[in-house]
C-alpha positions in Angstrom: -149.7 -113.8 -72.0 -150.5 -117.2 -70.4 -149.7 -120.4 -72.3 -153.4 -121.4 -72.4 -154.3 -118.1 -74.0 -151.6 -118.5 -76.6 -152.8 -122.0 -77.4 -156.4 -120.8 -77.7 -155.3 -118.1 -80.2 -153.3 -120.6 -82.2 -156.3 -123.0 -82.4 -158.6 -120.2 -83.4 -156.2 -119.1 -86.1 -155.9 -122.7 -87.4 -159.7 -123.0 -87.5 -159.9 -119.7 -89.4 -157.3 -120.7 -91.9 -158.7 -124.1 -92.6 -162.2 -122.6 -92.9 -161.0 -120.2 -95.6 -159.3 -123.0 -97.5 -162.4 -125.2 -97.3 -164.8 -122.5 -98.3 -162.7 -120.7 -100.9 -160.5 -123.3 -102.4 -158.3 -123.1 -104.3 -156.8 -120.1 -102.5 -153.3 -118.8 -101.9 -151.4 -118.1 -98.7 -151.4 -114.4 -99.5 -155.1 -114.4 -100.0 -155.7 -116.1 -96.7 -153.5 -113.6 -94.9 -155.4 -110.7 -96.6 -158.8 -112.0 -95.7 -158.0 -112.8 -92.1 -155.7 -109.9 -91.4 -152.9 -112.3 -90.3 -149.2 -112.0 -91.1 -148.0 -114.1 -94.0 -145.5 -115.9 -91.7 -148.3 -116.9 -89.4 -150.4 -118.2 -92.2 -147.5 -120.0 -93.8 -146.7 -121.8 -90.5 -150.3 -123.0 -90.1 -150.5 -124.1 -93.8 -147.2 -126.0 -93.5 -148.6 -127.8 -90.5 -151.8 -128.7 -92.4 -149.7 -129.9 -95.4 -147.6 -132.1 -93.1 -150.8 -133.7 -91.8 -152.2 -134.0 -95.4 -155.3 -132.0 -94.5 -154.2 -129.5 -97.2 -152.5 -130.0 -100.5 -150.9 -127.6 -102.9 -153.2 -127.9 -105.9 -151.3 -125.8 -108.5 -150.4 -122.3 -109.5 -152.9 -119.4 -109.6 -153.1 -116.6 -112.2 -150.3 -114.1 -112.5 -150.7 -110.7 -111.0 -151.7 -107.7 -113.1 -148.0 -106.6 -112.9 -146.9 -110.0 -114.3 -145.6 -111.1 -110.9 -144.9 -114.7 -109.9 -147.9 -116.9 -109.8 -148.9 -118.0 -106.2 -149.2 -121.6 -105.2 -152.9 -122.4 -104.5 -154.1 -124.6 -101.7 -157.0 -127.0 -101.4 -158.6 -129.0 -98.7 -158.0 -132.8 -98.8 -161.1 -134.5 -97.4 -159.5 -137.9 -97.7 -156.7 -137.0 -95.4 -158.6 -138.8 -92.6 -161.7 -140.6 -91.8 -164.2 -140.8 -88.9 -166.2 -143.8 -87.7 -169.7 -143.5 -86.4 -171.2 -146.1 -84.1 -174.9 -146.0 -83.1 -175.6 -148.4 -80.3 -179.0 -150.0 -80.3 -180.8 -152.7 -78.4 -179.1 -155.9 -79.5 -177.0 -154.4 -82.2 -175.5 -151.3 -83.8 -175.2 -149.2 -86.9 -171.7 -148.4 -88.3 -170.6 -145.8 -90.8 -167.2 -144.6 -92.1 -167.0 -141.2 -93.8 -164.2 -138.8 -94.9 -163.8 -135.2 -93.5 -166.5 -133.9 -95.9 -169.0 -136.5 -94.8 -168.7 -138.7 -98.0 -169.6 -142.2 -96.8 -167.3 -145.0 -97.9 -168.7 -147.8 -95.8 -171.9 -148.4 -93.8 -173.8 -151.2 -92.1 -177.3 -150.3 -91.1 -178.3 -153.3 -88.9 -175.6 -155.3 -87.1 -176.8 -157.9 -84.6 -174.1 -158.0 -81.9 -173.2 -157.8 -78.3 -172.5 -154.1 -77.8 -169.6 -154.6 -75.3 -166.5 -152.6 -76.2 -164.6 -155.8 -77.3 -167.3 -156.6 -79.9 -167.5 -153.0 -81.1 -163.8 -152.9 -81.6 -163.9 -156.0 -83.7 -166.6 -154.6 -85.9 -164.7 -151.3 -86.4 -161.5 -153.2 -87.4 -163.5 -155.4 -89.9 -165.3 -152.3 -91.3 -162.0 -150.5 -91.8 -160.6 -153.5 -93.6 -163.7 -153.8 -95.9 -163.5 -150.1 -96.7 -159.9 -150.5 -97.9 -158.5 -148.3 -95.2 -156.2 -148.7 -92.2 -156.7 -147.9 -88.6 -153.9 -145.3 -88.9 -156.2 -143.3 -91.3 -158.9 -142.9 -88.6 -159.0 -139.6 -86.8 -161.8 -140.2 -84.4 -164.6 -142.6 -83.5 -168.0 -141.1 -82.4 -170.5 -143.2 -80.5 -174.2 -142.5 -80.4 -175.9 -143.8 -77.2 -179.6 -144.2 -76.4 -179.7 -142.7 -73.0 -178.1 -140.3 -70.6 -174.4 -139.6 -71.2 -171.6 -137.6 -69.7 -170.1 -136.7 -73.0 -167.2 -134.7 -71.6 -165.8 -137.8 -69.8 -167.1 -140.4 -72.3 -169.4 -142.2 -69.7 -172.7 -143.8 -70.3 -174.5 -142.6 -67.2 -177.8 -144.5 -67.7 -179.0 -146.4 -70.8 -182.1 -148.4 -70.0 -182.2 -149.6 -73.7 -178.7 -151.2 -73.3 -179.1 -152.0 -69.6 -176.0 -150.0 -68.7 -175.2 -147.6 -65.9 -171.9 -145.8 -65.2 -169.9 -147.4 -68.0 -166.7 -145.6 -69.1 -167.3 -146.8 -72.6 -165.2 -144.3 -74.5 -162.0 -145.1 -72.5 -162.6 -148.9 -72.8 -163.0 -148.7 -76.6 -160.2 -146.3 -77.1 -157.7 -148.5 -75.2 -158.6 -151.3 -77.7 -158.4 -149.5 -81.0 -155.9 -146.7 -80.2 -158.1 -144.1 -81.8 -159.7 -141.2 -79.9 -163.3 -142.1 -79.0 -166.1 -139.7 -78.0 -169.7 -140.4 -77.2 -172.9 -138.5 -76.9 -176.7 -139.0 -76.6 -178.3 -140.3 -79.7 -180.7 -137.3 -80.2 -177.8 -134.9 -79.8 -175.9 -136.8 -82.4 -178.8 -136.7 -84.8 -178.9 -132.9 -84.4 -175.2 -132.7 -85.2 -175.7 -134.9 -88.2 -178.4 -132.6 -89.6 -176.1 -129.6 -89.0 -173.2 -131.3 -90.8 -175.0 -132.8 -93.8 -178.7 -132.3 -93.5 -181.5 -129.8 -93.0 -179.6 -127.2 -90.9 -176.2 -127.0 -92.4 -174.2 -124.3 -90.6 -177.3 -123.0 -88.8 -176.2 -122.0 -85.3 -179.6 -121.9 -83.5 -182.1 -124.8 -83.9 -184.0 -127.5 -82.2 -184.1 -131.2 -83.2 -187.3 -132.8 -82.1 -187.1 -136.6 -81.9 -190.4 -138.6 -82.1 -190.2 -142.4 -82.1 -190.2 -145.2 -79.6 -189.1 -142.5 -77.2 -189.1 -138.7 -77.4 -186.3 -136.3 -77.0 -185.0 -132.9 -78.0 -181.5 -131.6 -78.8 -180.8 -127.9 -78.4 -178.2 -126.1 -80.4 -177.6 -122.4 -79.4 -174.7 -120.3 -80.8 -173.5 -123.4 -82.7 -173.1 -125.4 -79.5 -175.1 -128.2 -77.9 -176.9 -127.2 -74.7 -176.4 -130.0 -72.1 -177.7 -128.6 -68.8 -176.3 -129.2 -65.3 -176.9 -132.9 -65.3 -176.7 -133.5 -69.1 -180.5 -133.6 -69.2 -181.4 -130.5 -71.2 -184.1 -131.4 -73.8 -185.9 -134.1 -71.8 -189.2 -133.3 -73.4 -190.6 -136.6 -72.2 -191.4 -134.7 -69.0 -193.3 -131.8 -70.7 -196.6 -131.3 -68.8 -199.8 -129.5 -69.5 -202.6 -128.3 -67.3 -204.5 -131.6 -67.7 -201.5 -133.4 -66.1 -201.9 -131.6 -62.8 -203.1 -134.1 -60.2 -202.8 -132.6 -56.7 -199.7 -133.7 -54.9 -199.1 -136.9 -56.9 -195.9 -136.6 -59.1 -196.8 -137.1 -62.7 -193.2 -137.5 -63.8 -190.6 -139.7 -62.1 -187.0 -139.9 -63.2 -186.4 -143.1 -65.2 -190.2 -143.6 -65.9 -192.0 -142.8 -69.1 -192.9 -139.1 -68.9 -196.4 -137.8 -69.5 -195.5 -136.2 -72.8 -193.8 -139.4 -74.0 -196.9 -141.4 -73.2 -198.8 -139.1 -75.5 -196.6 -138.8 -78.6 -194.2 -141.8 -78.6 -195.0 -144.8 -80.8 -196.1 -146.9 -77.8 -198.3 -144.1 -76.6 -199.9 -143.7 -80.1 -200.4 -147.3 -80.8 -201.7 -148.2 -77.4 -205.1 -146.4 -77.9 -206.9 -148.9 -80.0 -206.1 -147.2 -83.3 -203.8 -149.8 -84.7 -200.7 -151.7 -83.6 -198.3 -149.9 -85.9 -197.8 -146.3 -87.1 -198.7 -147.5 -90.6 -202.0 -148.8 -89.4 -202.7 -145.7 -87.3 -202.2 -143.3 -90.2 -203.8 -145.5 -92.7 -206.9 -145.6 -90.5 -206.7 -141.8 -90.3 -206.6 -141.5 -94.1 -209.7 -143.6 -94.3 -211.5 -141.5 -91.7 -211.8 -144.2 -89.1 -212.2 -143.7 -85.4 -210.4 -143.6 -83.1 -207.5 -143.1 -85.6 -208.7 -139.6 -86.5 -208.9 -138.6 -82.8 -205.5 -140.0 -82.0 -203.7 -138.3 -84.9 -205.4 -135.0 -84.2 -204.3 -135.2 -80.6 -200.7 -136.0 -81.7 -200.6 -132.9 -83.9 -202.0 -130.8 -81.1 -199.5 -132.1 -78.6 -196.6 -131.6 -81.0 -197.8 -128.1 -81.7 -197.8 -127.2 -78.0 -194.4 -128.8 -77.4 -192.8 -127.1 -80.3 -194.4 -123.7 -79.7 -193.3 -123.6 -76.0 -189.8 -124.7 -77.0 -189.7 -121.9 -79.7 -190.8 -119.3 -77.2 -188.1 -120.4 -74.8 -185.2 -120.8 -77.2 -185.9 -118.7 -80.3 -184.5 -121.2 -82.9 -184.1 -120.4 -86.5 -185.5 -123.8 -87.4 -187.2 -126.8 -85.8 -186.3 -130.2 -87.3 -188.5 -133.2 -86.6 -186.8 -136.6 -86.8 -187.3 -140.2 -85.6 -189.4 -143.1 -86.8 -192.6 -141.0 -86.7 -191.3 -138.1 -88.8 -192.2 -139.5 -92.2 -195.8 -139.8 -91.1 -195.8 -136.2 -90.0 -195.0 -134.9 -93.5 -198.7 -134.3 -94.6 -199.3 -132.2 -91.4 -196.3 -129.9 -91.6 -198.4 -126.9 -92.8 -200.9 -127.5 -90.0 -198.0 -127.7 -87.4 -196.5 -124.5 -88.8 -199.8 -122.7 -88.6 -200.5 -123.9 -85.1 -197.1 -122.9 -83.8 -197.5 -119.5 -85.4 -200.8 -119.0 -83.6 -199.3 -120.2 -80.2 -196.1 -118.0 -80.3 -195.3 -114.7 -82.0 -191.6 -115.9 -82.4 -191.1 -117.0 -86.0 -189.4 -120.2 -86.9 -189.4 -122.8 -89.7 -190.5 -126.4 -89.2 -189.0 -129.1 -91.4 -188.4 -132.8 -91.4 -185.0 -134.5 -91.0 -183.2 -134.8 -94.3 -181.0 -137.7 -93.0 -183.7 -139.8 -91.6 -182.5 -142.9 -89.7 -178.9 -142.1 -90.7 -178.8 -138.8 -88.8 -177.5 -140.2 -85.5 -174.7 -142.3 -86.8 -173.5 -139.5 -89.1 -173.8 -137.0 -86.3 -171.6 -139.3 -84.1 -168.9 -138.9 -86.7 -169.3 -135.2 -86.8 -169.1 -135.1 -83.0 -166.0 -137.2 -82.9 -164.2 -135.1 -85.6 -165.2 -131.9 -83.8 -164.0 -133.1 -80.4 -160.6 -134.4 -81.7 -160.0 -131.0 -83.3 -160.4 -129.4 -79.9 
């Protein structure tokens, strides 16, 4: 058997053992071996490795057997054995969060005005770790959420118009400064992972995250894995087009420009139609029955219904999660959206709002970092 195959088997066994401990704690080595069909020696070797890394602790003795045999030592997961840092890069600043392996937040900063260069980010991480009462040695991974196109495999910011960056090997730069593994991903992908870790789609393997805010985007999770596409551009719903967008031989979507769908449902698209300068004004005017607010909001719900329905027909998700700055204003229309989508496609799905709100992306960055370092 090849070395790579053996290592894959070992990693899978480690994941299975740790999963049993986390889900069924406290649990004994013998019980783990029984549930997984592994030898006791294999389980013991894996458990000893986890104990050495402080991921698992021996939490006491279990009940004696019916025959009065020796009580087994029980094992529990130690969520404070390590911590992850999440960084959400934004225009002119960042969000920062530190959480343990179960997602319990021990430190967060929601609006930090700063230069986003790697040197400045490294200083903010060091200061946050100090304020949280931790040490850099306790960090397992740093995840970075990026507004724009990323090569997540190689840690490269391919193109981020918001940050004004192209072709930046940000993960490698930051990692060299803090000596902690650094991984980065697109901000919408991170938001989806945050919802899967701690929010609306915990442990659901097939779902769509629809981001509606200053921009628009979609993250696709199929079989528990993010779908990236050949050029890391899967989910670019900004370029969704409808029949009315056909205009002869003139391209309606150009790479790097605002897409036709984005112009319809993004905040700038909604507030640029004479129905109010803010989302609050737009929806307040709708509630009061004023025009053109009523027309703009109705068109938004129609456009969202079409975009979601076509995505559902293509991907067959168990759930669709709507997030972004516009999401809270969508709450009164969820039933209408669900009804519209049910009329447009026979494929059943549930539509819900994000549970993590504006924290989804920074928490998802932590989840992504912890997942990658485990690999």
